[in-house]
ROPA-216296 format. One record per residue (C-alpha): residue number from 1; x, y, z. Coordinates in steps of 0.5 Angstrom, whole numbers, plus 500, padded with zeros to 3 digits. Layout:
BEGIN
atom resi:NUM; c1:X; c2:Y; c3:Z
...
This chain:
BEGIN
atom resi:1; c1:399; c2:472; c3:540
atom resi:2; c1:402; c2:478; c3:543
atom resi:3; c1:407; c2:474; c3:548
atom resi:4; c1:408; c2:470; c3:541
atom resi:5; c1:409; c2:477; c3:536
atom resi:6; c1:413; c2:479; c3:541
atom resi:7; c1:418; c2:474; c3:542
atom resi:8; c1:418; c2:473; c3:534
atom resi:9; c1:420; c2:482; c3:534
atom resi:10; c1:426; c2:479; c3:540
atom resi:11; c1:428; c2:474; c3:537
atom resi:12; c1:430; c2:478; c3:529
atom resi:13; c1:433; c2:485; c3:534
atom resi:14; c1:437; c2:482; c3:540
atom resi:15; c1:442; c2:477; c3:534
atom resi:16; c1:443; c2:484; c3:531
atom resi:17; c1:444; c2:488; c3:538
atom resi:18; c1:448; c2:484; c3:540
atom resi:19; c1:453; c2:483; c3:534
atom resi:20; c1:453; c2:490; c3:532
atom resi:21; c1:455; c2:491; c3:540
atom resi:22; c1:461; c2:486; c3:540
atom resi:23; c1:465; c2:490; c3:534
atom resi:24; c1:466; c2:487; c3:528
atom resi:25; c1:460; c2:486; c3:525
atom resi:26; c1:461; c2:490; c3:519
atom resi:27; c1:467; c2:489; c3:515
atom resi:28; c1:470; c2:496; c3:515
atom resi:29; c1:477; c2:495; c3:513
atom resi:30; c1:479; c2:489; c3:508
atom resi:31; c1:486; c2:487; c3:505
atom resi:32; c1:489; c2:483; c3:500
atom resi:33; c1:497; c2:480; c3:498
atom resi:34; c1:499; c2:482; c3:491
atom resi:35; c1:506; c2:483; c3:488
atom resi:36; c1:505; c2:489; c3:484
atom resi:37; c1:507; c2:491; c3:476
atom resi:38; c1:513; c2:495; c3:477
atom resi:39; c1:517; c2:498; c3:471
atom resi:40; c1:523; c2:503; c3:472
atom resi:41; c1:520; c2:510; c3:468
atom resi:42; c1:527; c2:511; c3:465
atom resi:43; c1:527; c2:517; c3:470
atom resi:44; c1:532; c2:518; c3:475
atom resi:45; c1:535; c2:524; c3:479
atom resi:46; c1:541; c2:524; c3:483
atom resi:47; c1:544; c2:529; c3:488
atom resi:48; c1:551; c2:529; c3:492
atom resi:49; c1:552; c2:534; c3:497
atom resi:50; c1:560; c2:535; c3:497
atom resi:51; c1:564; c2:539; c3:503
atom resi:52; c1:564; c2:544; c3:500
atom resi:53; c1:556; c2:547; c3:501
atom resi:54; c1:556; c2:551; c3:494
atom resi:55; c1:559; c2:545; c3:489
atom resi:56; c1:553; c2:539; c3:489
atom resi:57; c1:552; c2:536; c3:484
atom resi:58; c1:546; c2:534; c3:480
atom resi:59; c1:544; c2:530; c3:475
atom resi:60; c1:538; c2:526; c3:472
atom resi:61; c1:533; c2:526; c3:467
atom resi:62; c1:528; c2:531; c3:470
atom resi:63; c1:525; c2:538; c3:467
atom resi:64; c1:530; c2:545; c3:466
atom resi:65; c1:535; c2:540; c3:470
atom resi:66; c1:542; c2:543; c3:469
atom resi:67; c1:547; c2:540; c3:464
atom resi:68; c1:553; c2:543; c3:469
atom resi:69; c1:554; c2:536; c3:472
atom resi:70; c1:553; c2:531; c3:466
atom resi:71; c1:560; c2:529; c3:464
atom resi:72; c1:561; c2:528; c3:471
atom resi:73; c1:555; c2:523; c3:472
atom resi:74; c1:556; c2:517; c3:467
atom resi:75; c1:556; c2:510; c3:465
atom resi:76; c1:548; c2:509; c3:468
atom resi:77; c1:546; c2:502; c3:468
atom resi:78; c1:539; c2:500; c3:468
atom resi:79; c1:537; c2:492; c3:469
atom resi:80; c1:530; c2:489; c3:471
atom resi:81; c1:531; c2:481; c3:474
atom resi:82; c1:525; c2:476; c3:473
atom resi:83; c1:528; c2:469; c3:476
atom resi:84; c1:522; c2:467; c3:476
atom resi:85; c1:519; c2:468; c3:471
atom resi:86; c1:512; c2:470; c3:471
atom resi:87; c1:512; c2:477; c3:467
atom resi:88; c1:513; c2:481; c3:473
atom resi:89; c1:520; c2:485; c3:475
atom resi:90; c1:523; c2:481; c3:482
atom resi:91; c1:530; c2:486; c3:482
atom resi:92; c1:531; c2:493; c3:479
atom resi:93; c1:538; c2:493; c3:479
atom resi:94; c1:540; c2:501; c3:479
atom resi:95; c1:548; c2:503; c3:477
atom resi:96; c1:550; c2:511; c3:477
atom resi:97; c1:558; c2:513; c3:476
atom resi:98; c1:561; c2:519; c3:478
atom resi:99; c1:567; c2:522; c3:477
atom resi:100; c1:569; c2:528; c3:482
atom resi:101; c1:572; c2:534; c3:482
atom resi:102; c1:580; c2:534; c3:485
atom resi:103; c1:580; c2:534; c3:492
atom resi:104; c1:573; c2:535; c3:493
atom resi:105; c1:569; c2:529; c3:496
atom resi:106; c1:561; c2:526; c3:496
atom resi:107; c1:558; c2:527; c3:503
atom resi:108; c1:551; c2:526; c3:502
atom resi:109; c1:546; c2:523; c3:496
atom resi:110; c1:539; c2:522; c3:495
atom resi:111; c1:538; c2:519; c3:489
atom resi:112; c1:531; c2:518; c3:486
atom resi:113; c1:528; c2:512; c3:481
atom resi:114; c1:522; c2:513; c3:477
atom resi:115; c1:517; c2:507; c3:478
atom resi:116; c1:511; c2:506; c3:475
atom resi:117; c1:506; c2:502; c3:480
atom resi:118; c1:501; c2:498; c3:478
atom resi:119; c1:496; c2:493; c3:481
atom resi:120; c1:492; c2:489; c3:477
atom resi:121; c1:487; c2:484; c3:482
atom resi:122; c1:482; c2:486; c3:487
atom resi:123; c1:483; c2:494; c3:486
atom resi:124; c1:486; c2:496; c3:480
atom resi:125; c1:491; c2:501; c3:481
atom resi:126; c1:496; c2:505; c3:476
atom resi:127; c1:501; c2:511; c3:479
atom resi:128; c1:508; c2:514; c3:478
atom resi:129; c1:512; c2:513; c3:483
atom resi:130; c1:519; c2:513; c3:485
atom resi:131; c1:524; c2:510; c3:489
atom resi:132; c1:528; c2:514; c3:495
atom resi:133; c1:535; c2:513; c3:497
atom resi:134; c1:538; c2:517; c3:502
atom resi:135; c1:545; c2:516; c3:505
atom resi:136; c1:550; c2:521; c3:509
atom resi:137; c1:558; c2:519; c3:509
atom resi:138; c1:562; c2:520; c3:515
atom resi:139; c1:569; c2:519; c3:511
atom resi:140; c1:571; c2:520; c3:504
atom resi:141; c1:568; c2:514; c3:500
atom resi:142; c1:569; c2:512; c3:493
atom resi:143; c1:562; c2:507; c3:493
atom resi:144; c1:556; c2:505; c3:496
atom resi:145; c1:551; c2:499; c3:495
atom resi:146; c1:545; c2:499; c3:497
atom resi:147; c1:540; c2:493; c3:498
atom resi:148; c1:533; c2:494; c3:499
atom resi:149; c1:526; c2:492; c3:499
atom resi:150; c1:520; c2:497; c3:495
atom resi:151; c1:514; c2:497; c3:501
atom resi:152; c1:507; c2:500; c3:500
atom resi:153; c1:505; c2:506; c3:505
atom resi:154; c1:498; c2:508; c3:506
atom resi:155; c1:495; c2:513; c3:509
atom resi:156; c1:488; c2:511; c3:507
atom resi:157; c1:485; c2:504; c3:504
atom resi:158; c1:484; c2:504; c3:497
atom resi:159; c1:477; c2:505; c3:494
atom resi:160; c1:476; c2:500; c3:490
atom resi:161; c1:470; c2:499; c3:485
atom resi:162; c1:469; c2:494; c3:479
atom resi:163; c1:472; c2:495; c3:472
atom resi:164; c1:475; c2:502; c3:474
atom resi:165; c1:483; c2:503; c3:474
atom resi:166; c1:485; c2:508; c3:480
atom resi:167; c1:490; c2:512; c3:476
atom resi:168; c1:489; c2:518; c3:481
atom resi:169; c1:498; c2:519; c3:482
atom resi:170; c1:499; c2:516; c3:476
atom resi:171; c1:503; c2:523; c3:474
atom resi:172; c1:510; c2:524; c3:473
atom resi:173; c1:513; c2:526; c3:479
atom resi:174; c1:521; c2:528; c3:475
atom resi:175; c1:518; c2:529; c3:469
atom resi:176; c1:513; c2:536; c3:472
atom resi:177; c1:518; c2:538; c3:477
atom resi:178; c1:521; c2:545; c3:474
atom resi:179; c1:528; c2:544; c3:477
atom resi:180; c1:530; c2:551; c3:476
atom resi:181; c1:526; c2:553; c3:481
atom resi:182; c1:530; c2:554; c3:488
atom resi:183; c1:528; c2:548; c3:493
atom resi:184; c1:525; c2:545; c3:488
atom resi:185; c1:527; c2:538; c3:490
atom resi:186; c1:524; c2:538; c3:497
atom resi:187; c1:518; c2:541; c3:495
atom resi:188; c1:517; c2:535; c3:490
atom resi:189; c1:519; c2:531; c3:495
atom resi:190; c1:514; c2:534; c3:500
atom resi:191; c1:508; c2:533; c3:494
atom resi:192; c1:510; c2:525; c3:494
atom resi:193; c1:509; c2:525; c3:502
atom resi:194; c1:503; c2:528; c3:502
atom resi:195; c1:500; c2:522; c3:498
atom resi:196; c1:495; c2:518; c3:501
atom resi:197; c1:498; c2:512; c3:497
atom resi:198; c1:507; c2:511; c3:496
atom resi:199; c1:513; c2:507; c3:496
atom resi:200; c1:518; c2:507; c3:500
atom resi:201; c1:525; c2:503; c3:500
atom resi:202; c1:527; c2:499; c3:506
atom resi:203; c1:534; c2:498; c3:506
atom resi:204; c1:536; c2:491; c3:508
atom resi:205; c1:544; c2:491; c3:507
atom resi:206; c1:548; c2:497; c3:505
atom resi:207; c1:556; c2:498; c3:505
atom resi:208; c1:559; c2:504; c3:504
atom resi:209; c1:567; c2:503; c3:501
atom resi:210; c1:571; c2:508; c3:504
atom resi:211; c1:576; c2:511; c3:501
atom resi:212; c1:578; c2:517; c3:495
atom resi:213; c1:579; c2:515; c3:488
atom resi:214; c1:576; c2:520; c3:484
atom resi:215; c1:570; c2:517; c3:483
atom resi:216; c1:564; c2:514; c3:487
atom resi:217; c1:560; c2:509; c3:485
atom resi:218; c1:553; c2:508; c3:487
atom resi:219; c1:550; c2:500; c3:487
atom resi:220; c1:542; c2:500; c3:488
atom resi:221; c1:539; c2:493; c3:488
atom resi:222; c1:531; c2:494; c3:489
atom resi:223; c1:527; c2:487; c3:491
atom resi:224; c1:519; c2:488; c3:490
atom resi:225; c1:515; c2:484; c3:494
atom resi:226; c1:508; c2:481; c3:495
atom resi:227; c1:506; c2:487; c3:498
atom resi:228; c1:500; c2:488; c3:503
atom resi:229; c1:494; c2:492; c3:500
atom resi:230; c1:489; c2:495; c3:504
atom resi:231; c1:482; c2:496; c3:502
atom resi:232; c1:475; c2:499; c3:503
atom resi:233; c1:470; c2:493; c3:502
atom resi:234; c1:465; c2:494; c3:497
atom resi:235; c1:457; c2:493; c3:501
atom resi:236; c1:456; c2:486; c3:499
atom resi:237; c1:462; c2:484; c3:501
atom resi:238; c1:460; c2:487; c3:508
atom resi:239; c1:453; c2:483; c3:508
atom resi:240; c1:457; c2:476; c3:506
atom resi:241; c1:461; c2:478; c3:513
atom resi:242; c1:455; c2:480; c3:517
atom resi:243; c1:450; c2:476; c3:514
atom resi:244; c1:454; c2:469; c3:518
atom resi:245; c1:454; c2:472; c3:525
atom resi:246; c1:447; c2:474; c3:525
atom resi:247; c1:445; c2:468; c3:522
atom resi:248; c1:449; c2:463; c3:528
atom resi:249; c1:445; c2:468; c3:533
atom resi:250; c1:439; c2:468; c3:530
atom resi:251; c1:438; c2:461; c3:530
atom resi:252; c1:441; c2:461; c3:538
atom resi:253; c1:436; c2:466; c3:539
atom resi:254; c1:430; c2:462; c3:536
atom resi:255; c1:431; c2:456; c3:540
atom resi:256; c1:432; c2:459; c3:546
atom resi:257; c1:425; c2:463; c3:545
atom resi:258; c1:422; c2:456; c3:543
atom resi:259; c1:423; c2:454; c3:551
atom resi:260; c1:420; c2:459; c3:553
atom resi:261; c1:414; c2:459; c3:549
atom resi:262; c1:414; c2:451; c3:549
atom resi:263; c1:415; c2:453; c3:558
atom resi:264; c1:410; c2:459; c3:558
atom resi:265; c1:404; c2:455; c3:555
atom resi:266; c1:405; c2:448; c3:557
atom resi:267; c1:404; c2:450; c3:564
atom resi:268; c1:398; c2:455; c3:562
atom resi:269; c1:402; c2:461; c3:565
atom resi:270; c1:398; c2:465; c3:560
atom resi:271; c1:391; c2:464; c3:557
atom resi:272; c1:393; c2:460; c3:550
atom resi:273; c1:389; c2:455; c3:545
atom resi:274; c1:392; c2:450; c3:541
atom resi:275; c1:388; c2:449; c3:535
atom resi:276; c1:390; c2:442; c3:532
atom resi:277; c1:387; c2:443; c3:524
atom resi:278; c1:386; c2:436; c3:523
atom resi:279; c1:382; c2:434; c3:529
atom resi:280; c1:375; c2:437; c3:529
atom resi:281; c1:372; c2:442; c3:535
atom resi:282; c1:367; c2:438; c3:540
């Protein structure tokens, strides 16, 4: 009786211990692929440094943004493309043309384009993000064409809650930054960088057109591919992952302990009685 009880307990506990100690028993992390719904918010910020440190071109749609260079930033175009007609934007094309002051050339640019980022399947998420493009020029430049992918960057897993839309970062930094303050742009970028979920622009092909023409054209093609999303699985999903591992080991141990019990009882290594209900005891 005691021997049978001990083997039964071991048959339950040992598979769990082995599965747990071998790692990978609990599903602490999981992922899925989804193409997010990304739409421009029609907010932008362009900062163009020149060879003169006292002359920086700044234009955009931000709060308290100086209108000093408004006439220099013209011919702004923003287009969305959906070649496969699935209802999601696949490419965003942003164009802007700058009229430069005579004898001034652009040495570097920072372009920030506001985006609305939305996940709709396993982990519903909506956040205000942006595409950040920076480029330096060694020679006088009349234009730059920037082809890139939009990527999702996570420093932590998304917490998927049933019937809950995560809108923690659904706040526009461009609209809520006071650009009249000193180093407002650096503060805004640092605040964005500290988020747990952000987007970044991964360059694919960048081409600069050299030569001074008095103008500068910036042409950004931003492609939005399917992205890998990391999230923390629910308890039921962890159980669904762990149960087959435990069951496969439990069946194996059941067979092993059953063979051991047969060997012990058949060879009478322990005192035991075989009780057959349909046979009468003489």
